[in-house]
Residue, then its C-alpha position, 0 to 999 in steps of 0.5 A: m461379280a458383286g455380292q448377293m443379298c437376301w432377306l432372312a430371319g435373324l437370330g431367334g427367327g421372327t422379322k427378316i433382316l438383310h443378309l449378305r455374302e460376297q461370294a455364292h459359296q459363303p454362308w449368309t451373314p447379317y448385314t451388320s457384320f459388314p461395316q464396309y457396306r453397312v449404311p445406318d438404318l432408318q429411324i422409323r418405326g417398322a422400317s426394315k432392318g437393312w433397307t438403306t444398305y440394300q438400296k446402296l448395294r443394289e445401286v452398285g450391282w449386288a444381286l437379290i436372292a429370293s428367300d426361298a432359294a437362299y439355301v438351295k445347293t444349286a446356283a441361286l439366280p437373282v430374283e430379277t432373272q427368275r420367271 
């Protein structure tokens, strides 16, 4: 299985940034802690931190988990399969 991605508030709250985990049992970690996956951010004011990394990882099969499901103890379903 490819990893999981989620948009969560960074340290101190506020703006959401991309968080990653390679396995569902692992804690969410900011994308900046994964140099092997990270893509440089867009240098545009207001651009989401991690957007270019998100695009790259989606292309290779990583799943996006809804922010409100990120800490649910049951297996989180990818956003695109929730209805």
